[in-house]
FIZA-64878 format. One record per residue (C-alpha): residue number from 0; x, y, z; residue in three letters. Coordinates in pm, 1 decimal. Layout:
{pt NUM; {X; Y; Z}; "ALA"};
...
This chain:
{pt 0; {0.0; 0.0; 0.0}; "MET"};
{pt 1; {130.4; 342.8; -95.6}; "LYS"};
{pt 2; {47.7; 590.5; 180.5}; "LEU"};
{pt 3; {265.7; 881.6; 71.3}; "TYR"};
{pt 4; {410.3; 1018.7; -250.5}; "ALA"};
{pt 5; {772.9; 971.8; -353.5}; "ASP"};
{pt 6; {816.8; 1338.0; -448.8}; "ALA"};
{pt 7; {948.1; 1514.5; -134.1}; "PRO"};
{pt 8; {733.8; 1824.7; -175.1}; "GLY"};
{pt 9; {410.4; 1635.5; -222.1}; "ARG"};
{pt 10; {497.4; 1383.7; 48.9}; "ARG"};
{pt 11; {564.7; 1661.3; 299.7}; "ASN"};
{pt 12; {237.2; 1828.2; 205.0}; "ALA"};
{pt 13; {49.6; 1501.6; 257.3}; "GLN"};
{pt 14; {208.5; 1445.7; 598.8}; "VAL"};
{pt 15; {126.5; 1803.2; 699.5}; "LEU"};
{pt 16; {-234.4; 1770.1; 583.2}; "MET"};
{pt 17; {-272.1; 1439.8; 768.6}; "ASP"};
{pt 18; {-147.7; 1603.1; 1088.8}; "LEU"};
{pt 19; {-377.7; 1901.1; 1036.7}; "LEU"};
{pt 20; {-668.8; 1663.6; 978.6}; "THR"};
{pt 21; {-601.0; 1487.9; 1309.4}; "VAL"};
{pt 22; {-581.1; 1824.9; 1485.6}; "VAL"};
{pt 23; {-903.1; 1935.5; 1313.7}; "TRP"};
{pt 24; {-1083.9; 1622.5; 1435.2}; "ILE"};
{pt 25; {-960.1; 1678.5; 1791.1}; "TRP"};
{pt 26; {-1059.6; 2046.0; 1785.7}; "VAL"};
{pt 27; {-1400.6; 1957.6; 1639.0}; "SER"};
{pt 28; {-1469.0; 1713.6; 1921.0}; "ILE"};
{pt 29; {-1354.4; 1965.2; 2182.2}; "ARG"};
{pt 30; {-1579.3; 2234.4; 2033.5}; "ILE"};
{pt 31; {-1877.0; 1998.3; 2031.7}; "ALA"};
{pt 32; {-1812.3; 1902.3; 2395.4}; "VAL"};
{pt 33; {-1780.9; 2269.6; 2492.1}; "SER"};
{pt 34; {-2107.7; 2356.7; 2317.4}; "VAL"};
{pt 35; {-2279.2; 2068.6; 2497.4}; "HIS"};
{pt 36; {-2144.3; 2179.0; 2836.7}; "SER"};
{pt 37; {-2230.7; 2544.5; 2776.9}; "TRP"};
{pt 38; {-2589.1; 2474.7; 2676.4}; "LEU"};
{pt 39; {-2633.9; 2230.0; 2962.6}; "ASN"};
{pt 40; {-2555.1; 2519.6; 3195.0}; "GLY"};
{pt 41; {-2896.4; 2666.0; 3112.9}; "PHE"};
{pt 42; {-3054.9; 2367.1; 3287.9}; "ALA"};
{pt 43; {-2950.4; 2516.4; 3623.9}; "THR"};
{pt 44; {-3265.5; 2727.7; 3638.2}; "ALA"};
{pt 45; {-3476.3; 2418.9; 3581.7}; "GLY"};
{pt 46; {-3288.9; 2232.4; 3855.3}; "GLN"};
{pt 47; {-3348.3; 2518.0; 4099.3}; "GLU"};
{pt 48; {-3715.0; 2526.0; 4003.6}; "LEU"};
{pt 49; {-3745.2; 2151.5; 4054.5}; "GLU"};
{pt 50; {-3573.3; 2171.0; 4393.4}; "ASP"};
{pt 51; {-3798.8; 2456.3; 4502.8}; "ALA"};
{pt 52; {-4113.3; 2276.4; 4392.6}; "GLY"};
{pt 53; {-4006.0; 1952.0; 4557.4}; "SER"};
{pt 54; {-3924.7; 2141.0; 4879.0}; "GLY"};
{pt 55; {-4266.4; 2304.8; 4884.6}; "ILE"};
{pt 56; {-4442.3; 1974.7; 4822.5}; "GLU"};
{pt 57; {-4243.5; 1793.2; 5090.5}; "GLN"};
{pt 58; {-4287.5; 2057.2; 5361.9}; "LYS"};
{pt 59; {-4656.1; 2114.3; 5292.9}; "VAL"};
{pt 60; {-4721.6; 1740.6; 5284.0}; "SER"};
{pt 61; {-4550.9; 1704.1; 5622.3}; "GLN"};
{pt 62; {-4757.3; 1989.4; 5764.9}; "ALA"};
{pt 63; {-5072.7; 1841.7; 5619.2}; "SER"};
{pt 64; {-4997.2; 1510.4; 5782.3}; "GLY"};
{pt 65; {-4936.2; 1674.5; 6119.0}; "GLN"};
{pt 66; {-5260.8; 1873.7; 6127.1}; "ILE"};
{pt 67; {-5481.5; 1614.8; 5964.8}; "SER"};
{pt 68; {-5552.4; 1462.7; 6304.9}; "GLY"};
{pt 69; {-5642.0; 1790.2; 6476.0}; "LEU"};
{pt 70; {-6005.0; 1811.7; 6579.2}; "PRO"};
{pt 71; {-6229.6; 2063.2; 6408.9}; "ALA"};
{pt 72; {-5964.9; 2238.6; 6195.2}; "VAL"};
{pt 73; {-5777.2; 1935.5; 6061.1}; "GLY"};
{pt 74; {-6021.4; 1847.7; 5786.5}; "ASP"};
{pt 75; {-6077.3; 2212.5; 5695.6}; "ALA"};
{pt 76; {-5705.7; 2275.7; 5639.7}; "LEU"};
{pt 77; {-5638.7; 1946.8; 5464.1}; "GLN"};
{pt 78; {-5777.7; 2050.6; 5126.5}; "ALA"};
{pt 79; {-5589.1; 2385.3; 5098.0}; "PRO"};
{pt 80; {-5264.1; 2223.1; 5205.9}; "LEU"};
{pt 81; {-5308.0; 1943.6; 4953.3}; "ASP"};
{pt 82; {-5366.6; 2207.2; 4684.8}; "ALA"};
{pt 83; {-5045.5; 2387.3; 4782.5}; "ILE"};
{pt 84; {-4856.4; 2056.1; 4777.1}; "ALA"};
{pt 85; {-4996.5; 1989.6; 4431.0}; "GLY"};
{pt 86; {-4874.3; 2330.0; 4317.7}; "THR"};
{pt 87; {-4525.9; 2248.0; 4445.0}; "GLY"};
{pt 88; {-4538.5; 1918.7; 4258.4}; "ARG"};
{pt 89; {-4637.1; 2100.6; 3938.7}; "SER"};
{pt 90; {-4349.0; 2344.3; 3983.7}; "ILE"};
{pt 91; {-4106.8; 2053.5; 4028.0}; "ALA"};
{pt 92; {-4243.5; 1885.5; 3715.2}; "THR"};
{pt 93; {-4203.8; 2206.9; 3516.0}; "ALA"};
{pt 94; {-3844.0; 2235.1; 3634.9}; "GLY"};
{pt 95; {-3770.5; 1876.7; 3529.5}; "GLN"};
{pt 96; {-3930.0; 1938.6; 3189.7}; "THR"};
{pt 97; {-3714.9; 2247.8; 3139.1}; "GLN"};
{pt 98; {-3403.6; 2046.0; 3218.4}; "GLN"};
{pt 99; {-3501.7; 1773.5; 2972.3}; "ASP"};
{pt 100; {-3556.0; 2031.0; 2698.0}; "VAL"};
{pt 101; {-3217.9; 2192.8; 2764.7}; "VAL"};
{pt 102; {-3033.6; 1858.8; 2778.0}; "HIS"};
{pt 103; {-3191.4; 1742.1; 2451.7}; "ASN"};
{pt 104; {-3117.9; 2073.7; 2281.4}; "ALA"};
{pt 105; {-2757.3; 2061.3; 2405.0}; "ALA"};
{pt 106; {-2711.3; 1709.9; 2269.8}; "LEU"};
{pt 107; {-2861.3; 1794.6; 1930.4}; "ILE"};
{pt 108; {-2656.2; 2114.7; 1901.3}; "ALA"};
{pt 109; {-2335.5; 1931.0; 1992.0}; "ALA"};
{pt 110; {-2403.0; 1655.8; 1738.7}; "LEU"};
{pt 111; {-2484.1; 1906.0; 1462.6}; "VAL"};
{pt 112; {-2173.5; 2109.8; 1544.8}; "CYS"};
{pt 113; {-1952.3; 1801.6; 1544.8}; "ALA"};
{pt 114; {-2112.8; 1671.7; 1225.9}; "GLY"};
{pt 115; {-2055.2; 1993.8; 1033.0}; "LEU"};
{pt 116; {-1695.2; 2025.7; 1148.8}; "LEU"};
{pt 117; {-1612.6; 1659.1; 1093.2}; "LEU"};
{pt 118; {-1764.6; 1678.1; 744.8}; "LEU"};
{pt 119; {-1455.4; 1872.6; 638.4}; "VAL"};
{pt 120; {-1232.9; 1592.5; 769.0}; "ALA"};
{pt 121; {-1453.3; 1332.2; 599.7}; "ALA"};
{pt 122; {-1420.1; 1505.5; 262.1}; "ILE"};
{pt 123; {-1043.4; 1521.6; 308.1}; "ARG"};
{pt 124; {-1041.1; 1152.2; 401.8}; "LEU"};
{pt 125; {-1230.6; 1057.7; 85.5}; "VAL"};
{pt 126; {-973.2; 1229.0; -136.8}; "PHE"};
{pt 127; {-689.2; 1083.2; 70.3}; "ARG"};
{pt 128; {-818.7; 727.8; 35.2}; "ILE"};
{pt 129; {-879.8; 782.9; -335.0}; "ARG"};
{pt 130; {-516.1; 888.6; -381.0}; "TRP"};
{pt 131; {-388.0; 590.0; -178.4}; "ILE"};
{pt 132; {-587.7; 348.0; -393.4}; "VAL"};
{pt 133; {-472.2; 505.5; -720.4}; "ARG"};
{pt 134; {-108.5; 538.2; -612.1}; "ALA"};
{pt 135; {-92.7; 183.9; -473.9}; "SER"};
{pt 136; {-238.4; 45.3; -794.5}; "HIS"};
{pt 137; {-0.3; 249.9; -1009.2}; "ALA"};
{pt 138; {301.2; 142.5; -801.8}; "ALA"};
{pt 139; {208.9; -224.3; -846.2}; "ARG"};
{pt 140; {171.2; -173.7; -1220.3}; "MET"};
{pt 141; {536.4; -66.8; -1254.4}; "THR"};
{pt 142; {648.1; -424.1; -1184.2}; "THR"};
{pt 143; {522.8; -569.1; -1514.4}; "THR"};
{pt 144; {538.9; -492.2; -1885.3}; "GLU"};
{pt 145; {160.9; -487.5; -1910.6}; "ALA"};
{pt 146; {151.1; -248.3; -1618.3}; "GLY"};
{pt 147; {368.4; 6.7; -1799.2}; "TYR"};
{pt 148; {149.1; -28.4; -2104.2}; "THR"};
{pt 149; {-161.9; 41.2; -1897.2}; "MET"};
{pt 150; {5.0; 335.7; -1724.3}; "LEU"};
{pt 151; {89.6; 481.1; -2063.9}; "ALA"};
{pt 152; {-273.5; 436.3; -2168.7}; "LEU"};
{pt 153; {-391.9; 603.4; -1848.4}; "ARG"};
{pt 154; {-162.8; 894.6; -1922.4}; "ALA"};
{pt 155; {-322.5; 932.5; -2265.8}; "LEU"};
{pt 156; {-666.7; 940.3; -2102.6}; "VAL"};
{pt 157; {-598.0; 1142.7; -1787.6}; "ASN"};
{pt 158; {-313.3; 1383.3; -1859.8}; "GLN"};
{pt 159; {-309.4; 1704.8; -2058.8}; "SER"};
{pt 160; {-185.0; 1700.6; -2415.7}; "TRP"};
{pt 161; {89.3; 1949.6; -2333.7}; "SER"};
{pt 162; {220.4; 1726.8; -2052.9}; "ALA"};
{pt 163; {227.2; 1427.3; -2288.4}; "LEU"};
{pt 164; {391.4; 1602.9; -2582.1}; "THR"};
{pt 165; {658.9; 1745.6; -2354.0}; "SER"};
{pt 166; {778.2; 1385.5; -2315.3}; "GLU"};
{pt 167; {675.2; 1225.8; -2645.0}; "VAL"};
{pt 168; {610.7; 1424.4; -2966.3}; "PRO"};
{pt 169; {342.6; 1181.5; -3086.9}; "ASP"};
{pt 170; {187.4; 1020.8; -2774.7}; "PRO"};
{pt 171; {-95.8; 834.7; -2947.0}; "ALA"};
{pt 172; {127.6; 710.6; -3227.7}; "GLY"};
{pt 173; {394.4; 595.8; -2984.4}; "SER"};
{pt 174; {137.9; 403.3; -2782.8}; "TRP"};
{pt 175; {-1.4; 235.9; -3095.0}; "ARG"};
{pt 176; {348.0; 137.7; -3204.4}; "ARG"};
{pt 177; {433.1; 14.9; -2856.2}; "GLY"};
{pt 178; {771.1; 186.8; -2851.5}; "ASP"};
{pt 179; {931.6; 74.9; -2520.6}; "PRO"};
{pt 180; {1111.6; 401.0; -2440.1}; "ASP"};
{pt 181; {811.3; 615.3; -2525.5}; "ASP"};
{pt 182; {584.8; 387.0; -2321.8}; "MET"};
{pt 183; {804.9; 445.7; -2017.6}; "ARG"};
{pt 184; {800.3; 819.5; -2077.1}; "ARG"};
{pt 185; {421.0; 820.8; -2103.0}; "LEU"};
{pt 186; {392.8; 604.9; -1793.2}; "ALA"};
{pt 187; {623.9; 849.0; -1618.3}; "GLY"};
{pt 188; {379.9; 1132.9; -1686.3}; "VAL"};
{pt 189; {102.2; 939.4; -1513.8}; "GLU"};
{pt 190; {325.4; 842.5; -1222.6}; "LEU"};
{pt 191; {450.5; 1196.5; -1168.2}; "ARG"};
{pt 192; {93.4; 1325.0; -1162.3}; "SER"};
{pt 193; {48.9; 1107.6; -851.2}; "LEU"};
{pt 194; {376.0; 1221.7; -699.6}; "GLY"};
{pt 195; {542.5; 886.3; -767.6}; "LEU"};
{pt 196; {882.8; 824.0; -915.3}; "ARG"};
{pt 197; {902.1; 828.8; -1291.5}; "ALA"};
{pt 198; {884.4; 490.2; -1457.8}; "ALA"};
{pt 199; {1206.5; 291.0; -1442.3}; "ALA"};
{pt 200; {1295.8; -9.2; -1650.5}; "ALA"};
{pt 201; {1098.4; -315.9; -1537.0}; "PRO"};
{pt 202; {1264.4; -644.1; -1442.5}; "SER"};
{pt 203; {1184.9; -778.6; -1788.6}; "ALA"};
{pt 204; {1245.8; -538.9; -2080.1}; "PRO"};
{pt 205; {947.0; -406.0; -2265.5}; "LEU"};
{pt 206; {905.4; -541.5; -2613.5}; "GLU"};
{pt 207; {767.7; -353.3; -2906.8}; "ARG"};
{pt 208; {417.8; -463.0; -2993.4}; "TRP"};
{pt 209; {185.3; -389.7; -3278.7}; "SER"};
């Protein structure tokens, strides 16, 4: 597998971009965590409301229990105290609901933030993997005669005419004739476009074909 180019400039650029991508991913995660923590801070008001409501309910319920057995006034005070306890319970429920809303919003915001930031890294990763696949395949092709022939054909398809003619005056004609030296030059154009070393002579010499 070919992870990095042979050309020093391109290889250094790839290493730098890989490091920057790792840093970008780390920063993206930290930003998402910070957003989540910051938004969760707004749940404090809901927590205080829940605590206050629960405190009211608990104290009023205790008082209601203590006076329920009093003669004459016990029954008369029971209903108002129960109503106050119910109000405290409603306040506590509202506080809990507010916390749930804040927590859910914080989670969604953090996920959206992380997703948008990591999308940049994902796009970079797609192009990086694409280059690795192409470069690895091209490097393997330099080990056989047929591989050089296919690299020369790829150069005819993928590379600009000016890049081809700078190496071979008649690229298409040379490929049709199967001239060994010209085939290597054409293959070299394709290899250099990937940042790989120009084609060298294979273990078995190329033969002219027609």
